[in-house]
Backbone as JSON, one array per atom type, in Angstrom:
{
  "sequence": "XXXXXXXXXXXXXXXXXXXXXXXXXXXXXXXXXXXXXXXXXXXXXXXXXXXXXXXXXXXXXXXXXXXXXXXXXXXXXXXXXXXXXXXXXXXXXXXXXXXXXXXXXXXXXXXXXXXX",
  "N": [[12.11, 6.25, -7.25], [9.6, 3.9, -6.76], [8.79, 1.18, -4.85], [7.68, -2.07, -3.68], [7.04, -4.19, -0.82], [6.5, -6.93, 1.43], [5.55, -6.35, 4.81], [6.74, -8.08, 6.53], [9.07, -8.88, 5.37], [12.68, -8.76, 5.21], [14.35, -5.8, 6.23], [15.76, -3.57, 3.96], [18.84, -1.98, 3.0], [18.42, -0.38, 0.89], [15.81, 0.47, 0.96], [14.86, 3.03, 1.41], [12.5, 5.57, 2.07], [10.01, 4.36, 4.11], [6.71, 3.29, 3.81], [3.76, 2.31, 5.31], [0.95, 0.88, 3.92], [-1.42, -0.23, 4.72], [-4.62, -0.5, 6.31], [-4.9, -1.67, 8.75], [-2.73, -2.47, 11.49], [0.13, -4.57, 11.01], [-0.05, -7.96, 12.01], [1.59, -9.22, 14.88], [3.9, -7.7, 14.6], [6.16, -5.51, 15.9], [6.38, -1.97, 16.55], [9.0, -1.13, 16.68], [10.45, -3.05, 15.24], [9.35, -2.75, 12.75], [10.17, -0.42, 11.43], [8.93, 1.85, 10.16], [8.3, 4.76, 8.38], [6.09, 6.27, 7.79], [2.62, 5.9, 8.23], [0.12, 5.31, 6.16], [-2.9, 5.07, 6.46], [-5.27, 5.88, 5.24], [-4.97, 5.54, 2.51], [-5.34, 2.96, 2.02], [-7.73, 0.36, 1.13], [-11.14, 1.12, 1.94], [-12.7, 0.35, 5.1], [-15.17, -0.89, 4.74], [-14.97, -1.85, 2.08], [-12.74, -3.53, 2.3], [-13.71, -5.47, 4.12], [-15.85, -6.49, 2.63], [-14.52, -7.6, 0.41], [-12.75, -9.51, 1.62], [-10.54, -11.17, 1.06], [-11.39, -12.85, -0.97], [-10.77, -14.25, -3.85], [-12.4, -14.57, -6.06], [-13.76, -12.25, -6.2], [-11.95, -10.41, -7.03], [-11.63, -8.77, -9.45], [-13.83, -7.05, -9.29], [-13.31, -5.92, -6.8], [-10.91, -4.59, -7.41], [-11.81, -2.64, -9.25], [-13.53, -1.15, -7.57], [-11.73, -0.27, -5.65], [-9.99, 1.31, -7.16], [-11.77, 3.32, -7.77], [-12.12, 4.41, -5.2], [-9.52, 5.38, -4.82], [-9.44, 7.4, -6.72], [-10.85, 9.36, -5.46], [-9.1, 10.06, -3.58], [-6.85, 11.4, -4.5], [-4.98, 13.18, -3.54], [-3.51, 11.72, -1.72], [-2.15, 9.89, -3.3], [-0.61, 11.71, -4.7], [0.9, 12.62, -2.54], [2.58, 10.43, -2.03], [4.14, 10.46, -4.37], [5.34, 12.96, -4.0], [6.9, 12.45, -1.75], [8.6, 10.6, -2.86], [10.02, 12.24, -4.63], [11.49, 13.73, -2.81], [12.94, 11.8, -1.26], [13.89, 9.98, -3.06], [13.82, 7.08, -3.11], [11.12, 5.04, -2.34], [9.51, 2.71, -0.33], [6.7, 0.81, -0.37], [4.79, -0.73, 2.04], [3.07, -3.7, 2.81], [0.8, -6.17, 4.18], [-0.5, -8.43, 3.25], [-0.83, -11.91, 2.53], [-1.36, -13.13, 0.09], [0.07, -12.07, -2.56], [-0.57, -11.52, -5.17], [-3.22, -10.8, -5.3], [-3.65, -8.46, -3.85], [-4.18, -5.21, -2.4], [-1.95, -3.65, -2.89], [-1.1, -4.18, -5.5], [-2.97, -2.87, -7.08], [-2.65, -0.24, -6.19], [0.04, 0.26, -6.92], [-0.21, 0.14, -9.69], [-1.81, 2.41, -10.17], [-0.08, 4.41, -9.21], [1.99, 4.25, -11.08], [0.67, 5.09, -13.37], [0.18, 7.72, -12.7], [2.59, 8.97, -12.76]],
  "CA": [[11.68, 4.9, -7.48], [8.63, 3.38, -5.79], [8.75, -0.28, -4.87], [6.83, -2.62, -2.62], [7.44, -5.44, -0.18], [5.7, -7.27, 2.6], [6.07, -5.8, 6.06], [7.48, -9.13, 7.22], [10.35, -9.08, 4.68], [13.82, -8.1, 5.83], [14.56, -4.39, 5.89], [16.92, -3.42, 3.1], [19.52, -0.69, 3.02], [17.93, 0.39, -0.26], [14.36, 0.69, 1.1], [14.53, 4.45, 1.41], [11.4, 5.98, 2.95], [9.1, 3.21, 4.23], [5.32, 3.69, 4.07], [2.78, 1.24, 5.49], [-0.26, 1.27, 3.2], [-2.54, -1.03, 5.22], [-5.47, 0.18, 7.29], [-4.67, -2.33, 10.04], [-1.32, -2.73, 11.79], [0.47, -5.98, 10.76], [-0.07, -8.84, 13.19], [2.84, -9.73, 15.43], [5.04, -6.86, 14.24], [6.28, -4.35, 16.79], [6.74, -0.72, 15.88], [10.46, -1.06, 16.62], [10.93, -3.93, 14.17], [8.74, -2.39, 11.47], [10.93, 0.67, 10.8], [8.01, 2.53, 9.27], [8.42, 6.21, 8.46], [4.76, 6.86, 7.67], [1.51, 4.94, 8.11], [-0.94, 5.95, 5.37], [-4.12, 4.26, 6.6], [-6.36, 6.33, 4.37], [-4.77, 5.13, 1.13], [-5.79, 1.57, 1.97], [-9.17, 0.23, 0.87], [-12.01, 1.45, 3.08], [-13.05, -0.8, 5.94], [-16.29, -1.57, 4.1], [-14.48, -2.58, 0.91], [-11.86, -4.6, 2.8], [-14.54, -6.53, 4.69], [-16.6, -7.1, 1.53], [-13.59, -8.41, -0.39], [-12.41, -10.61, 2.52], [-9.54, -12.02, 0.38], [-12.09, -13.78, -1.86], [-10.2, -13.95, -5.17], [-13.45, -14.51, -7.08], [-14.21, -10.86, -6.22], [-10.78, -9.59, -7.3], [-11.83, -7.75, -10.47], [-14.76, -6.06, -8.75], [-12.56, -5.22, -5.76], [-9.97, -3.69, -8.08], [-12.6, -1.51, -9.78], [-14.01, -0.34, -6.44], [-10.58, 0.36, -4.99], [-9.56, 2.39, -8.06], [-12.73, 4.42, -7.55], [-11.76, 5.05, -3.92], [-8.28, 6.12, -5.01], [-9.7, 8.63, -7.48], [-11.33, 10.34, -4.5], [-7.99, 10.34, -2.66], [-5.68, 11.71, -5.35], [-3.97, 13.89, -2.75], [-2.64, 10.73, -1.09], [-1.28, 9.4, -4.38], [0.35, 12.8, -4.9], [1.8, 12.65, -1.39], [3.61, 9.4, -2.25], [5.05, 10.98, -5.39], [6.12, 14.05, -3.39], [7.91, 11.82, -0.89], [9.58, 10.01, -3.78], [10.89, 13.33, -5.12], [12.38, 14.14, -1.72], [13.78, 10.72, -0.75], [14.33, 9.2, -4.24], [13.32, 5.71, -3.05], [10.02, 4.82, -1.42], [9.06, 1.33, -0.28], [5.35, 0.67, 0.17], [4.72, -1.96, 2.81], [1.74, -4.29, 2.97], [0.87, -7.4, 4.97], [-1.25, -9.53, 2.63], [-0.08, -13.11, 2.14], [-1.59, -13.32, -1.35], [0.63, -10.87, -3.16], [-1.17, -11.3, -6.49], [-4.57, -10.27, -5.15], [-3.58, -7.51, -2.74], [-4.38, -3.82, -2.79], [-0.68, -3.08, -3.37], [-1.05, -4.32, -6.96], [-3.81, -1.8, -7.63], [-2.02, 1.03, -5.86], [1.24, 0.41, -7.77], [-0.7, 0.44, -11.03], [-2.24, 3.81, -10.16], [1.11, 5.25, -9.04], [2.72, 4.26, -12.36], [-0.11, 5.92, -14.29], [0.2, 9.1, -12.24], [3.97, 9.5, -12.82]],
  "C": [[10.72, 4.49, -6.36], [8.61, 1.87, -5.96], [7.89, -0.77, -3.72], [7.44, -3.9, -2.06], [6.53, -5.69, 1.01], [6.36, -6.71, 3.86], [6.94, -6.8, 6.79], [8.81, -9.46, 6.55], [11.45, -8.31, 5.4], [13.93, -6.65, 5.34], [15.84, -4.31, 5.07], [17.55, -2.05, 3.22], [19.01, 0.23, 1.92], [16.43, 0.66, -0.2], [13.98, 2.16, 1.02], [13.46, 4.75, 2.45], [10.35, 4.88, 2.94], [7.7, 3.65, 4.66], [4.45, 2.45, 4.19], [1.48, 1.7, 4.84], [-1.46, 0.4, 3.57], [-3.33, -0.23, 6.24], [-5.26, -0.39, 8.69], [-3.17, -2.56, 10.24], [-1.03, -4.22, 11.58], [0.53, -6.8, 12.06], [1.34, -9.26, 13.58], [4.07, -8.89, 15.12], [5.08, -5.64, 15.16], [6.67, -3.12, 15.99], [8.25, -0.6, 15.73], [11.0, -1.88, 15.45], [10.42, -3.51, 12.79], [9.53, -1.32, 10.71], [10.09, 1.39, 9.75], [8.13, 4.04, 9.48], [7.06, 6.89, 8.45], [3.73, 5.75, 7.53], [0.37, 5.67, 7.42], [-2.18, 5.06, 5.37], [-5.16, 4.6, 5.54], [-6.16, 5.98, 2.9], [-5.16, 3.66, 0.94], [-7.27, 1.51, 1.6], [-9.98, 0.55, 2.13], [-12.32, 0.17, 3.86], [-14.19, -1.59, 5.29], [-15.83, -2.42, 2.91], [-13.6, -3.75, 1.34], [-12.69, -5.77, 3.35], [-15.35, -7.24, 3.6], [-15.71, -8.04, 0.73], [-13.16, -9.66, 0.38], [-11.47, -11.64, 1.88], [-10.18, -13.1, -0.49], [-11.67, -13.45, -3.3], [-11.24, -13.97, -6.29], [-14.01, -13.09, -7.2], [-13.09, -9.89, -6.63], [-11.06, -8.46, -8.29], [-12.79, -6.65, -9.99], [-14.1, -5.24, -7.64], [-11.64, -4.18, -6.38], [-10.68, -2.44, -8.6], [-13.04, -0.58, -8.65], [-12.86, 0.4, -5.75], [-10.03, 1.5, -5.86], [-10.48, 3.59, -7.9], [-12.42, 5.15, -6.25], [-10.5, 5.89, -4.08], [-8.49, 7.41, -5.8], [-10.24, 9.74, -6.58], [-10.26, 10.73, -3.49], [-6.71, 10.65, -3.43], [-4.59, 12.44, -4.57], [-3.02, 12.92, -2.05], [-1.68, 10.11, -2.09], [-0.2, 10.44, -4.65], [1.36, 12.86, -3.76], [2.91, 11.62, -1.54], [4.62, 9.88, -3.29], [5.92, 12.13, -4.85], [7.22, 13.49, -2.49], [9.0, 11.19, -1.75], [10.54, 11.08, -4.29], [11.92, 13.73, -4.07], [13.39, 13.05, -1.35], [14.36, 9.81, -1.84], [13.8, 7.77, -4.24], [12.25, 5.62, -1.96], [9.65, 3.34, -1.49], [7.69, 1.31, 0.38], [5.23, -0.71, 0.8], [3.28, -2.41, 2.98], [1.89, -5.64, 3.65], [0.23, -8.61, 4.31], [-0.34, -10.7, 2.26], [-0.18, -13.36, 0.65], [-1.14, -12.05, -2.06], [0.05, -10.56, -4.53], [-2.55, -10.65, -6.43], [-4.65, -9.31, -3.96], [-3.73, -6.08, -3.26], [-3.1, -3.15, -3.29], [-0.58, -3.14, -4.88], [-1.82, -3.18, -7.62], [-3.14, -0.45, -7.39], [-0.78, 1.28, -6.73], [0.85, 0.75, -9.2], [-1.11, 1.91, -11.16], [-1.03, 4.74, -10.06], [1.91, 5.34, -10.34], [2.01, 5.13, -13.38], [0.03, 7.4, -13.97], [1.6, 9.73, -12.33], [4.08, 10.65, -13.79]]
}
């Protein structure tokens, strides 16, 4: 099972293997409190795409299309998440965005479900 939650949410006993999927480390969160097993910076949107999008929801659909394109060039990272899921059974993808409806996690989860 692959699920997601914000990095600032409480750690759950059922989180399993915890993967940070942001390119930048979450503000104000120490490594000790984060309890992150793996930081997959490269699965996050590229720096150029992240800066272009700049949390502007009017660009959401275009951002989504561009991010999906980036993910198609990084299929090995999507496969890596599925491989970890096979080993640990539960994987929690962690992200920091406040706007959970317009965050890269939504796109990534969609791709992961398609690739199952």
